[in-house]
C-alpha positions as MATLAB code, in Angstrom:
seq = 'MHQYQSGFRPDHSCHTALTRLCDGWLSAINSSEIVGTVFLDFKKAFDLVDHSILLKKLSLYVKDSSSLAFFHSYLTNRSQYVFLNNESSSKGLVRYGVPQGSVLGPLLFCIFINDLPLHISNDKVSNDLFADDSSLHTRGKNIQLVETSLQGSLSEVADWCGSN';
ca = [
       0.150    0.171   -0.076;
       1.277    3.623   -0.718;
       2.795    4.564    2.731;
      -0.025    8.034    2.823;
      -2.766    5.399    2.716;
      -4.096    5.468    6.102;
      -7.740    3.638    5.671;
      -8.417    0.154    6.583;
      -4.680   -0.516    7.717;
      -3.117   -1.735   10.898;
      -1.448    0.854   12.955;
      -2.877    3.719   10.555;
      -6.377    5.493   11.240;
      -7.794    9.371   10.590;
      -5.618   10.590   13.663;
      -2.663    9.455   11.732;
      -3.706   10.984    8.112;
      -4.469   14.300   10.000;
      -1.548   14.238   12.397;
       0.789   14.094    9.209;
      -0.897   16.632    7.578;
      -1.409   19.082   10.622;
       2.474   18.444   11.275;
       3.588   19.490    7.549;
       1.137   22.626    8.055;
       2.763   23.653   11.442;
       6.271   23.050    9.781;
       5.459   25.130    7.135;
       3.701   27.908    8.814;
       6.830   27.860   10.888;
       9.307   28.523    7.951;
       6.830   31.582    6.937;
       5.317   29.632    4.086;
       1.936   29.430    2.659;
       0.059   26.148    2.929;
      -2.545   25.077   -0.162;
      -4.790   21.745    0.537;
      -7.247   20.469   -1.471;
      -9.770   17.839   -0.111;
     -11.250   15.532   -2.456;
     -14.176   12.783   -1.585;
     -14.812   10.549   -4.195;
     -18.337   10.168   -4.482;
     -19.629    6.917   -4.760;
     -16.383    5.297   -4.864;
     -16.701    2.114   -3.383;
     -19.771    1.665   -6.033;
     -17.690    2.866   -9.044;
     -14.549    0.172   -9.207;
     -14.366   -1.011  -12.376;
     -14.017   -4.912  -12.240;
     -11.805   -5.267  -15.234;
      -9.387   -2.270  -13.949;
      -9.406   -3.661  -10.563;
      -8.298   -7.054  -11.938;
      -5.430   -5.586  -13.922;
      -4.252   -3.753  -10.844;
      -5.022   -6.989   -8.547;
      -2.674   -8.803  -11.355;
       0.389   -6.117  -10.481;
       0.226   -7.268   -6.801;
      -0.498  -11.089   -6.757;
       1.311  -13.331   -8.829;
      -0.459  -16.077   -8.038;
      -2.983  -17.598  -10.876;
      -5.096  -19.308   -8.515;
      -5.410  -16.211   -6.328;
      -6.038  -14.232   -9.376;
      -8.783  -16.904  -10.331;
     -10.395  -16.630   -6.679;
     -10.768  -12.831   -7.139;
     -12.116  -12.866  -10.846;
     -14.676  -15.419   -9.571;
     -15.328  -13.003   -6.584;
     -15.953   -9.993   -8.477;
     -17.640  -11.058  -11.508;
     -21.094  -12.635  -12.207;
     -22.730  -10.881   -9.070;
     -26.275  -10.166   -9.162;
     -28.357   -8.253   -6.457;
     -31.770   -7.620   -6.260;
     -34.309   -5.602   -3.760;
     -36.672   -7.608   -1.572;
     -39.346   -5.438    0.077;
     -43.042   -6.160    1.221;
     -42.514   -9.775    0.527;
     -41.919   -8.687   -3.342;
     -38.801   -9.274   -5.182;
     -37.320   -7.366   -8.150;
     -35.470   -8.860  -10.863;
     -31.899   -9.780  -10.481;
     -29.507   -7.190  -11.888;
     -26.020   -8.019  -12.964;
     -23.268   -5.961  -10.783;
     -20.782   -4.646  -13.293;
     -19.046   -2.101  -10.999;
     -18.121   -2.042   -7.212;
     -16.761   -3.809   -4.425;
     -18.818   -5.898   -2.112;
     -19.545   -3.461    1.036;
     -20.054   -5.157    4.354;
     -17.301   -7.667    3.386;
     -13.608   -7.890    4.587;
     -12.426   -7.464    1.346;
     -14.126   -4.614    0.200;
     -12.187   -1.855    1.842;
      -9.074   -3.893    0.688;
     -10.091   -4.062   -2.856;
     -10.864   -0.380   -3.051;
      -7.623    0.281   -1.341;
      -5.493   -1.849   -3.946;
      -7.676    0.349   -6.843;
      -6.713    3.767   -5.792;
      -3.306    2.949   -4.633;
      -1.713    4.480   -7.832;
      -3.483    7.813   -7.522;
      -0.320    9.264   -5.714;
       1.879    8.225   -8.777;
      -0.017    9.983  -11.090;
       1.037   13.521   -9.217;
       4.073   14.632  -11.441;
       4.846   17.595   -8.954;
       7.242   16.519   -5.724;
       6.220   19.152   -4.077;
       2.654   18.261   -3.859;
       1.885   15.526   -1.385;
      -0.988   13.172   -1.701;
      -2.670   11.594    1.139;
      -5.660    8.666    1.299;
      -7.678    7.713    3.785;
     -10.089    5.164    2.140;
     -12.138    6.984   -0.598;
     -11.108   10.353    0.862;
      -7.753   12.145   -0.569;
      -5.666   15.214    0.199;
      -3.689   17.408   -2.019;
      -1.389   19.676   -0.291;
       1.986   21.679   -0.860;
       3.705   24.835    0.498;
       5.544   27.670   -0.918;
       6.624   31.500   -0.196;
       3.845   32.853   -2.951;
       0.169   32.055   -3.287;
       0.825   31.887   -7.038;
       3.092   28.864   -6.779;
       0.686   27.244   -4.532;
      -2.287   27.682   -6.583;
      -0.340   26.286   -9.688;
       1.237   23.265   -8.295;
      -2.642   22.643   -6.731;
      -4.422   22.771  -10.039;
      -1.935   21.149  -12.041;
      -2.348   18.466   -9.800;
      -5.851   18.423   -9.158;
      -5.944   17.993  -13.219;
      -3.711   15.013  -12.910;
      -6.275   13.469  -10.465;
      -9.273   14.525  -13.031;
      -6.998   12.440  -15.620;
      -6.552    9.648  -13.227;
     -10.225    9.412  -12.642;
     -11.238    9.721  -16.093;
      -8.867    6.698  -16.688;
     -10.214    4.576  -13.487;
];
């Protein structure tokens, strides 16, 4: 996992993510620098995971073909329906998303989003992750540099979202 992914990991929490952010901000302020931060919340993120993209990403982490076959089976050919007032809807094929309420769902999402920080080309911009929440932050001596850095990185996040 990316070193700054704090969601669903042992010895990591929202507290470790916030502590890292605040420490960085205080360090910048103490150096008379401006801090800029963008907070992102990927709406419906767990529901929008493309199975084929996730399976490609999993193949980079898991080399065992039987494990990959398990994940393929786990994700594909799933169906769902609604049961209400003793009536059932017709079944629908689930083409996107990770199973929520499962132990594997959050882990699979973290694997899916794990490469997002690698798409931020500006080494002065940090990308911290907490499950489906993300932050971009940077520091600098003038506001224009901070704004330009964040806008460029935000555009790269938008590109990542478009391809994922």
